[in-house]
VOGU-3710 file (C-alpha; in Angstrom, 3 decimals, decimal comma):
1> mkkryslrfy> 0,000/0,000/0,000  2,828/2,373/0,817  4,276/1,891/-2,655  0,935/2,454/-4,368  -0,028/5,572/-2,428  2,146/8,425/-3,646  3,100/11,596/-1,824  1,666/13,584/-4,748  -1,743/11,976/-4,209  -1,542/12,800/-0,503
11> lagavaarag> -0,591/16,429/-1,214  -3,308/16,824/-3,857  -5,956/15,630/-1,414  -4,544/17,816/1,347  -4,603/20,922/-0,866  -8,201/20,285/-1,972  -9,501/19,661/1,546  -7,594/22,535/3,089  -8,468/24,952/0,285  -12,134/24,105/0,830
21> demsgpalml> -11,686/24,636/4,553  -9,830/27,931/4,104  -12,500/29,063/1,665  -15,391/28,063/3,915  -14,542/30,480/6,740  -14,422/33,679/4,635  -17,349/32,423/2,525  -19,501/31,837/5,595  -18,516/35,234/6,989  -19,399/36,947/3,722
31> agfalagstt> -22,667/35,006/3,505  -23,543/35,948/7,080  -22,577/39,560/6,441  -24,662/39,658/3,252  -27,747/37,889/4,591  -27,718/39,137/8,197  -26,108/42,533/7,584  -24,166/42,403/10,839  -20,435/42,103/11,507  -21,230/40,570/14,884
41> dassllagit> -23,367/37,831/13,305  -20,720/37,213/10,655  -17,927/36,815/13,205  -20,201/34,691/15,430  -20,763/32,315/12,527  -17,015/31,935/12,041  -16,508/31,446/15,778  -19,281/28,853/15,933  -17,785/26,592/13,293  -14,343/26,722/14,893
51> isaavggpvl> -14,804/26,870/18,657  -16,034/23,268/19,103  -12,810/21,854/17,677  -11,368/21,684/21,210  -13,794/18,845/21,942  -13,797/17,131/18,552  -10,049/17,145/17,912  -8,816/14,879/20,744  -11,614/12,347/20,276  -11,215/12,244/16,498
61> gtlldrtrrp> -7,441/11,838/16,812  -7,784/8,998/19,309  -10,228/7,191/17,017  -7,819/7,643/14,084  -5,021/6,131/16,190  -7,144/3,112/17,063  -8,658/2,225/13,714  -7,138/-0,149/11,154  -8,061/2,125/8,232  -7,758/5,733/9,431
71> grllaaalvl> -8,357/6,984/5,886  -11,921/5,633/5,915  -12,698/7,477/9,144  -11,044/10,613/7,795  -13,181/10,436/4,636  -16,350/10,076/6,712  -15,362/13,144/8,721  -14,892/15,141/5,508  -18,347/14,111/4,256  -20,022/15,182/7,483
81> yaaglgmvlv> -18,077/18,451/7,590  -19,115/19,313/4,027  -22,729/18,387/4,817  -22,656/20,677/7,848  -21,466/23,606/5,741  -24,337/22,960/3,340  -26,858/22,911/6,182  -25,565/26,232/7,515  -25,935/27,796/4,073  -29,448/26,458/3,540
91> glgrlpfavi> -30,517/27,602/6,997  -29,240/31,186/6,736  -32,247/33,481/6,473  -34,657/30,568/6,956  -33,917/29,345/10,476  -33,364/31,302/13,698  -29,763/32,424/13,927  -29,296/30,485/17,181  -30,090/27,251/15,295  -27,576/28,168/12,592
101> iliavltgll> -24,899/28,694/15,230  -25,726/25,290/16,756  -25,313/23,599/13,371  -22,022/25,417/12,881  -20,790/24,285/16,308  -21,658/20,639/15,573  -19,961/20,873/12,180  -16,859/22,348/13,772  -16,340/19,192/15,838  -14,905/17,620/12,675
111> gpalsggwta> -12,729/20,570/11,648  -9,431/19,031/12,893  -9,839/16,241/10,328  -8,774/18,661/7,594  -5,614/19,718/9,404  -4,081/17,558/12,109  -5,961/14,394/11,204  -4,523/14,461/7,697  -0,974/15,431/8,650  -0,773/12,650/11,249
121> qlprvvlgdh> -0,966/10,072/8,441  2,140/11,409/6,680  4,675/9,001/8,297  2,810/6,078/6,673  3,020/7,725/3,252  6,751/8,518/3,332  9,460/6,934/5,457  12,842/7,703/6,958  14,965/10,431/5,428  12,152/11,548/3,107
131> lprantldam> 9,915/12,636/6,000  11,512/16,090/6,687  11,030/17,198/3,066  7,505/15,752/3,007  6,763/17,575/6,260  7,763/20,910/4,709  5,674/20,191/1,621  2,727/19,298/3,815  3,064/22,578/5,706  3,174/24,379/2,372
141> tfsvaslagp> -0,208/22,899/1,428  -1,681/25,074/4,179  -0,110/28,130/2,571  -1,360/27,102/-0,872  -4,827/26,533/0,591  -4,682/29,846/2,446  -3,775/31,505/-0,855  -6,421/29,833/-2,986  -9,263/29,627/-0,451  -9,783/33,293/0,458
151> alaggvaeal> -9,098/34,421/-3,119  -11,763/32,023/-4,387  -14,139/33,086/-1,620  -13,741/36,758/-2,465  -13,791/36,234/-6,243  -16,792/33,920/-6,293  -18,655/36,103/-3,783  -18,073/39,191/-5,953  -19,058/37,431/-9,174  -21,781/34,995/-8,118
161> gaptavvvsv> -22,667/35,869/-4,546  -21,477/34,716/-1,124  -23,782/31,626/-0,979  -22,154/30,284/-4,147  -18,759/30,670/-2,510  -19,895/28,314/0,266  -21,046/25,793/-2,343  -17,636/25,879/-4,043  -15,898/25,275/-0,713  -18,060/22,189/-0,168
171> alialalpaa> -17,140/20,925/-3,649  -13,406/21,303/-2,931  -13,716/19,278/0,262  -15,567/16,576/-1,699  -12,672/16,403/-4,190  -10,374/15,274/-1,361  -12,447/12,211/-0,517  -10,596/9,686/-2,752  -7,202/10,693/-1,355  -8,510/10,359/2,196
181> wmlparpgra> -10,286/7,033/1,595  -7,181/5,415/0,105  -4,689/6,488/2,790  -2,408/3,601/3,857  -3,739/1,275/6,533  -2,118/0,791/9,898  -0,276/-2,546/10,265  -2,569/-5,212/11,636  -0,312/-6,152/14,507  -0,155/-2,542/15,761
191> rdarttslis> -3,931/-2,411/15,941  -4,328/-5,806/17,559  -1,859/-4,823/20,304  -4,062/-1,943/21,497  -5,724/-3,002/24,763  -6,159/0,381/26,433  -9,477/2,218/26,610  -10,401/5,331/24,689  -10,286/7,391/27,891  -6,824/6,046/28,732
201> dlaagmrviv> -5,537/6,980/25,296  -7,008/10,469/25,607  -5,302/10,926/28,968  -1,982/9,575/27,661  -2,012/11,968/24,718  -2,683/14,964/26,942  0,143/13,920/29,267  2,539/13,866/26,334  1,465/17,334/25,157  1,720/18,847/28,630
211> grpslaratl> 4,719/16,871/29,820  7,100/17,325/26,904  8,426/20,883/27,397  9,269/21,539/23,740  5,847/20,339/22,596  4,045/22,214/25,372  5,813/25,509/24,566  5,165/25,188/20,834  1,514/24,297/21,427  0,868/27,192/23,826
221> tsvvscvaqg> 2,571/29,768/21,604  0,810/28,597/18,446  -2,600/28,624/20,155  -2,227/32,204/21,415  -0,916/33,216/17,970  -4,142/31,829/16,528  -6,131/34,132/18,802  -4,428/37,046/17,050  -5,055/35,460/13,638  -8,735/34,970/14,487
231> iltacipllg> -9,095/38,626/15,394  -7,489/39,690/12,121  -9,648/37,315/10,051  -12,828/38,623/11,671  -11,744/42,142/10,639  -11,352/41,154/6,979  -14,876/42,029/5,687  -14,822/45,424/7,402  -11,237/46,126/6,285  -12,267/45,271/2,746
241> ervlggagrg> -15,271/47,563/2,903  -13,553/50,557/4,538  -10,038/50,331/3,089  -10,316/48,437/-0,211  -13,797/49,446/-1,340  -15,704/46,191/-0,896  -16,237/43,488/1,739  -15,491/40,735/-0,775  -12,134/42,310/-1,609  -11,081/41,890/1,997
251> avllscaais> -10,756/38,135/1,513  -7,913/38,811/-0,930  -5,870/40,107/2,015  -5,752/36,572/3,399  -4,325/35,419/0,070  -1,602/38,054/0,339  -0,596/36,591/3,697  -0,614/33,118/2,162  1,706/34,211/-0,678  4,357/35,468/1,715
261> alvanavlar> 3,903/32,399/3,957  4,475/30,140/0,964  7,600/32,042/-0,097  8,956/32,056/3,457  8,470/28,294/3,764  10,105/27,723/0,377  13,170/29,638/1,557  13,142/27,751/4,845  13,007/24,429/2,993  16,267/25,287/1,216
271> fprsvapdti> 17,983/25,959/4,538  16,206/23,559/6,917  18,910/23,621/9,599  19,555/27,376/9,590  17,253/28,103/12,550  15,988/25,732/15,238  12,221/25,102/15,014  11,788/26,066/18,681  13,292/29,487/17,938  11,100/29,945/14,869
281> iwasalvqaa> 7,985/29,365/16,983  8,428/32,424/19,220  10,286/34,668/16,753  7,539/34,296/14,152  4,977/35,424/16,728  6,848/38,712/17,105  6,872/39,151/13,321  3,091/38,740/13,304  2,760/41,267/16,125  4,714/43,869/14,150
291> alalatwrqp> 2,544/43,246/11,091  -0,716/43,644/13,027  0,507/46,876/14,588  1,317/48,179/11,097  -2,182/47,244/9,884  -3,764/49,763/12,287  -2,830/52,525/9,792  -5,622/51,284/7,482  -4,061/52,663/4,294  -4,439/50,325/1,267
301> vvlivavlia> -0,722/49,937/0,480  0,311/49,795/4,132  -2,403/47,228/4,846  -1,203/44,952/2,037  2,400/45,239/3,259  1,222/44,403/6,779  -0,536/41,206/5,770  2,477/40,173/3,673  4,657/40,539/6,773  2,088/38,585/8,806
311> gigegpqlsa> 2,404/35,703/6,349  6,188/35,684/6,775  5,512/34,954/10,427  2,663/32,478/9,993  4,200/30,140/7,400  7,473/29,201/9,140  5,691/28,954/12,491  3,398/26,239/11,127  6,265/24,309/9,529  8,267/24,488/12,776
321> lftirhreap> 5,235/23,319/14,745  4,852/20,243/12,506  8,549/19,452/12,924  8,261/19,576/16,699  5,100/17,443/16,735  6,649/14,745/14,533  9,767/14,811/16,697  7,960/14,556/20,032  4,890/12,407/19,273  4,997/8,629/19,923
331> ehlraqiftt> 3,649/6,606/16,999  0,632/5,161/18,834  -0,537/8,643/19,887  0,513/10,618/16,817  -2,926/11,347/15,339  -4,331/12,395/18,706  -1,449/14,793/19,346  -1,829/16,338/15,891  -5,624/16,689/16,064  -5,535/17,892/19,681
341> gaslkitgfa> -2,951/20,506/18,756  -5,005/21,489/15,717  -8,202/21,685/17,769  -6,559/23,923/20,353  -5,329/26,224/17,570  -8,756/26,301/15,946  -10,345/27,096/19,307  -7,857/29,905/19,870  -8,749/31,227/16,420  -12,451/31,011/17,294
351> lgaavagpvm> -11,985/32,893/20,546  -10,178/35,644/18,669  -12,957/35,858/16,092  -15,635/35,924/18,810  -13,911/38,719/20,729  -13,326/40,744/17,574  -17,005/41,111/16,636  -18,145/43,313/19,555  -14,844/45,228/19,682  -15,091/46,084/15,961
361> trslpgtlal> -18,386/47,857/16,519  -16,481/50,382/18,641  -13,090/50,643/16,927  -11,511/48,809/14,012  -7,981/50,137/14,774  -8,484/49,128/18,398  -9,381/45,611/17,282  -6,196/45,342/15,224  -4,167/46,663/18,161  -5,752/43,952/20,320
371> aasaavlsal> -4,602/41,352/17,767  -1,053/42,736/17,896  -1,084/42,506/21,690  -2,214/38,875/21,520  0,665/38,080/19,152  3,177/39,632/21,569  1,630/37,637/24,397  2,037/34,427/22,372  5,785/35,035/22,057  6,074/35,681/25,789
381> afftipsaav> 4,049/32,542/26,527  6,822/30,435/24,977  9,109/31,267/27,881  6,591/30,517/30,623  7,336/26,766/30,392  10,853/25,893/31,645  12,806/23,679/29,271  13,979/21,453/32,120  10,500/20,737/33,439  10,140/17,181/32,167
391> nssadramss> 7,071/15,344/33,338  7,830/11,707/34,091  4,274/10,677/33,307  4,819/11,756/29,711  7,814/9,468/29,473  5,714/6,602/30,769  3,044/7,411/28,192  5,589/7,313/25,379  6,997/3,994/26,476  3,618/2,332/26,971
//
């Protein structure tokens, strides 16, 4: 199976799924903004579909670790996620907004499948010395998706309307189904050897995340960074309307960040040992903070430069985070650690988006300044966990 399943097939599926996911957030925001006419409702919709990932991620990852064919479970998660997006779209303007938020929250439980759940399968697609390069390429699929998704959302929304943009995002997720379904199976003996309960596996995975200092620092910093990114993303429709002349044009700003993230990761891939991944984690947070502070000027050219700088921080931080997760995660808990980490990041993003809505009604520059402060806090958070604080329970979890 490993010989038949190519890295290109994996990457193609990852790009399609992640582009659909990256497109869905801006598309839902634009649809909510168009149909409800409220920035608070639009940001609440984005927060609803992301905030429940904290619950869904660990459970989904544990199930992926325990199943013989994780690709089949991953494909089912993609189907349900796409169906949830469709239900949100159909319900907008027809159902009470509270019901729409509930549907979005339930859909968001499966969000980590498109990020951590997919990446956790990479070591069964490529082996040994090929994994570092594959890891960088996998991280770059997020940048490609971040480039294509918002651009498609803005373009389709401008040309055909925001609801159509949601439909296109669902179609992209559906295109990833074959690549997910055919992912390599876990060796039979590894599955048969699992005698622990689901709760025990959940606890073991959390002990590894908390008890491994390098993993804990990277996780905490990346989560707080996502709070800042959520605030910025929630500002996109209003920035587009007030600075660029149209709410739909604001989505293109996210593509600008993705372009610079992709370029930064490409440069990093050529010099993989130039900077330690642990250093990249906190330094990139400071780069994002500087970019968000610059964005408070709200001038078109300055705003574009700011989001380009933000991408230079975001791209390498994600690649470094993947490197640390692959380095620290034990094989039998790998999917759980990836999906738990992804769910925490998504939840941080959702909290940022939720906070941004009410603050934006008072001051858009103040909201961007709040995002910059969160990015600075994320860099400082890296140093709150001592490097020597090794938790012995994590070591036991890794050896079990």
